[in-house]
Structures are given as structure tokens and as C-alpha cells.
N, C-alpha and C positions, 0 to 999 in steps of 0.2 A: 388466440381463439376459448373457449369458457367453459365453461367446465362444470355449471354446480355451483358457481359465483364463484369459482377459483378461478383466474387468469396462470393457462398455460402458454410455457413459454416453451417454446424448443430451442433444444441445447446441446452442442453436436460437440464432443472435442477430437479434435484434430490429434493424432499419433503415428508422428516419425517413427524413421529408423532409430532404432538405438537411445529410445526415450528414455525419459529422463521422470524414471517414478514419481518421486514429490511430485515434480510440477501441472503432475498425476491430480496424486490422492490428494494430495494438500487441498487442495481448490475443490477439487469436487466431495471433497469434505464438509467443507466451509456449507457447496451448496445441500448435499441433503440434509444438514442439521437447517441448511434452512426451508427446504420441505418439512422440513417434522415440526419448524419451531412457528408458522403461521399457516393461515387456509386461502390469505388472500391471493397468493401467487404460487405455482408448479412448476416447476425445473424438468421439463420432460427431457432427460437424459440417454445420451445415443455417443458409441464410440464407436470412428471411423479411421481407416483405413485407404492405402494402397491393396491391401493383402488383408486376409482377414486372423494373420498370424502376424506377432508383430515381438521384434526384438524388442529389451531395455538397456538404458546403460551398464546396469549390472549382471545380463544375463540373464535375469527371471524372461520369459517368455509372459506374453499378450495375447490372449486368446478370444475369438467372439465377433473381433469386431467386424461393424459390418461397412459395406462398399461406400465410394465417397457415393454418394446421392447428382442423381442428374441436376441437382435446383434446390435449391435453398428455400423452408417458408417462411413468409412474412413476418419480417421484425424478428428471427432465430437472431438466437446466439452461437458464435465460434470462439471455441478457446482454443489456443492453436501451443502444443504442448513444445517443451526444451528438449532440445537431445545433448548428445555427444558429438561435442563438437569436429571433431577428423573422423571427413571419411577413407582417410588418403589410403587407397588400392581397393576401396570397396565401391564400383561404377554401382553393382547393384541398387548399395545407398544411394550412392547420386544418382541417380536414376529416380531411386522413387520420392526424391525430396522436388527434384522437377515436375515428377508426375501432383505432389500436393501443391507447389506453388499457382501449377498453370493452373490447379481446382478452381484455387483461393482465389487467382484473378475472374476464371469465368462467372464462377454462382454468386462471389459478395456483393453484394449492394448494395445501397445507400441505405435500406434499413437495416441494416443487418449489423448486428455489435457482434465484433471481434478484438477479441480479446488475447496476446498473446504471452504465453508465462516464460521468460526466460530466453535462449537463444530463437525458440519460438517467432522470437521478431526479426529475426530469420529471414523467417517464411514469408512472412507476411509482407514486411519490404522490398523480396523479390517480387511479390506477387502485386507490390504501388498501394496498399492498405493503407500506408502514410503516407503517400506522396501529398505535401500541399499540409502538415501534421505536426503533434509535437507525437517523441516517443522513446524506446529508455529501452535498455539491455543488459543485458551481465558486465559485467566490469569490462572481458576479457572480451568478449564480442560487438565493446562501442564503435571503432574504425570498421570493423567487418559491415555492421549495419552502415554507419555512415558513408561507404564505397557503394554498399551495392542501394543501397536510398538517394539519392546527391539532392532529392523536392523533399526530404522529411527536414525538422528538426529533431536532431537528433539531443539529446539532454541525459550531462552523466549525472549517479549519483544522485538518484532519485526512487523511493523505494519502487513508486507506481507512476504512472505520468499516465490523463485523461483529457483526450483532442476529441472533442463532440463521443462521437460510439465509437472512435478508437482505444484501446488501453490496454498499455504494455506495463511489464511487469523490471526489478531486473536482477532476479531470475532464485531460484531453488525457495527458499520458503516464506518472501517474499510475494511466489502463486497466495500465500494465504489471506496475507494484509490485503490484496487485490480485490481480491474478492468480500471480504469482509466488508471493504470500503460498495462494491457496486449492490452490496443484501442491503448494507445500508440506505444506499440510495432507493433502492425497487423499497423496499419492505420500514423500515426504521431503525434508527440507531440503537433504542432498545434492543431490538433481534438483533443483530448484528452484535449489543455487548454481550451477550446471553452467550451466540455461540460462538467468542472467541474469549470467554470464560469456563464454557464448558474445555475445548479446547487447549486451554489454559496458555493462551495466546496475550500478547500484550499488543493491543489495539493501535495500531496506527494508519492517519491517512492524511491525504495528498495537502502539499501547500498549499495548492487554490485551491483549494476545499476546507470550509468549515471545519472549525475542529469538533468533534464530537466532544470535548470536556475541552477547559485551557490548560490542564493541566500534560496534554498532548502536543502545546504547542514545542515550533523547534525539532520532533523527533525523526524527518520524514526525511531522515539518512540511512547510511550505514557501515558509519567511523566505531567501530565497538570500543573505544578509547573513550570517544563524545558522546557515549551512549550509558556507561558504567560512571562519568560525573554526573549524566544527568539524574540517573538512577537514584546516586545519594542524597541528591541534592536535594532529587523531590519527594526524598526518605524523609529528611530534616529540614525542611525547605527555612526552619529559622532560626537553623545552629546561625554561629560568627563563623561563616564559613571566610576562608581566604585567598586568592589565587595560589598561594603557594601549597596548602592544602592538596587544592582539588587536583593541580597541575600531579600530585604523590600520587593522588586516585588514577588521574590518564597513566602514569608513567611515564610523561611526561618534561621539559622543561617549561616553564610558565611561557614565555613567548610560542615555543609550539606549540600550546594548548591555547592559547588564547587567538593566534593566528589560525589552528586547524577548525577552531572554537565556531569562529565566526562563520569560515565557509561552510561550514556544515549544516550551523542550526541557526544560523543569522543573523544573530546577535553577540555581542560581547558578553565571557561569561558571566561576571558582574549581573551586564543587565536581563542573563537568564536568572541571574539566582533570587533577582526583585522582585520577577516577573509568574514566579513560584511562591512567596511568600505575599505579592499578590493577588493571587489565587487562593492560598490557605486563609488569609484577611478577610476577601469574600466569605470563605465556606465557616469562618466567625462573623461575622457580618450577617449572616441569613439565621445562625444557629442560635447569635444569645444574643446577651443587652447589651452586653459589657461596654464600658468610653473606649475613647479612641488611643488613650494613651495605652490605659491594655491594652486594648486587640493591634498597636504598632507595635508592644514588647511582647506580645507571643506570635507574631508574627515573624520577628529576627526585626526588625527594623530599630536604632537607633534613636528614636522617638515622633510623637504625633505627627509636627513637622514632614519627618522626614517620610512617613510614610503617605504624607500627605502629598508631596512633592511625584514622590515615584506614582502614587494611585492616579492622580491628573495626567499621568502619562500613560494612561489604559483606556480610562473610563470618559464619560462626556461626563455620570453625573457625580456629583462628591460620594461618600462613603456613606452619609446620613443620608441621601437621597435614594442609593443603593437600598439599601438596609430594607426605607420605605416600600418601597416595590420588591423587595422578596424575601422580607423577614415574616 
């Protein structure tokens, strides 16, 4: 629907019993900023639930909720919040979750974009919304999602996963990462970057999508020790890093760091260091007229020959041709 040149997108947030407030507030703040940052699209937000007043995981009530609509508009977005994962001894909460699952199964169409946050993936999985598709959820819910959604491909250790019009995130703060990704797709990377800066959020994207910045390569994981190492390398890529020094940063043995780094970042530790140096070299090439020996030294390579050898692993064109194209 268009209104004065602005495309209006109906955006429904499903609020389950014992909802996690950050699963709602974080992503919807991204949406609010997106509405303020540009005028091409506007998200028309609705908060829906089985009851007009809902509980939250921290005991704070959520009121003024709209009833579940009988049908969804064309090309609607439905965000499903996570919730406290256990409802033992709370039959009313279990019945309410079944109501939400049945509503999702009945109303969600092929043109509906579904966004699950944290354990909200369990509601989507119960409704069959991930059948034949890839998805993820909080680490504590992975096995349960596999059990209730056997026709889906459940992916571990990812901030978020996109599979067609189905999006899912690992939990809590990763819902913010996911909505930044969606806003970037629908508007522009620059809009998403401005929002991330305003929210003081480190912008990360899915490993299956092009990176907004090459500096973000290998960051689509949730291991804090590996992020610490990556943060340190990114801050000083030209430093003469050794595996021993970076293992100290991670508070891990060198062998353990090497294994975890490859598992989570998808590359070796030294390969990552060299990639960050290449990113630095690209910036130096684009903004200076320094020779290759000087660039190699400033970027942390032992020689121009070493620099060119690593460069060829990541670039089609030579450094000189890259400078010509980007200088």
C-alpha cells in the first residue's frame, strides 16, 4: 500500500505469554528508527496477542494489545517474540501458545514475511512455517525446535538465518541484528548503519549475504572469546600478532583457540589476521599514493611480496588496478 509516495508495510508483533521484552523492544526500536530515517517505506506497527493484557518474563505487564486479526493484509510482516521457555503448571499459558500457533498456521501466507526472535521460533516451528527451510533459535531451544519442526533445517551457532521470507534469530539481542539486516535490505546499508550507530550496536550480517563492510567478515557467530580476539585484531590489524598473544586475549590455549576460531569464524586465526590487514591495505590504497613496500609495512605485512601473495587470495585485481578503480 502506498501513501503519498511512501510504501506502507503492515507489521504485526505477536506477544506470547511471559514475553521477553527485549525481543520486542529491541527489534521494534530498529523499526521506529527506520521510519524516522527515511521516507520510502513506513512500517505500520501493531502489537497483537490472544488477550489485550499480557505478562512479560520479568513480571511487567503489557497492555493495549490488539486482538489476533482474522486474516493478514497482503505482504504483511509478522514478528514473533520469544518468551520464558517453561510453562510447567500453567495450563492457561500453554493453551494461549497453542492459540497463537494455530493462528499463525491459519493466517500466514506465502507472501507473509515471518520474523522469529529467540524462542519465538518454536511457535513458528509448531505452525509449520519453517518446513523445508533453514532456521535457528536460542541455543537452549535448538533441540526442541528440531523435535517440533522435523521438516526444517535447524542451524546452530548463527546470529540469524534468512530462508526466503522466513527470518529467525538466535535470541535476545540478536533480534536487533536481524532487524538491522532486514532494514538494510529494504532501504539501504547506509540507513541501517546510521540506525546501528544511533543504537550503539555493532552491525553484523548473515554469512550468506554480502557484507556491508569487509571488516565484518567472520563475525556472524555468538562466541564471546572469538569476538574478543576479532575486536583486538580489528583495532590494530598491523600489529605483529602471534597465536600466543591472541590465545591470551581469548583466555584459551593456542590449540583450543585455533579450533574454536575455525569452527565459529570459518577461517584460521592467522588467515583472519591477514584478511584484516588486507582490509587496511585497501583503505591505504584508496586514500594515499604510497608505494607497495610502504603499504605492506603500514598494513602489517613482512614485505611487499608477502602483501601481494595474501592480496591475491582475496582479490581478483592487482593492488595497482584496485587503486586505479578506487583511488
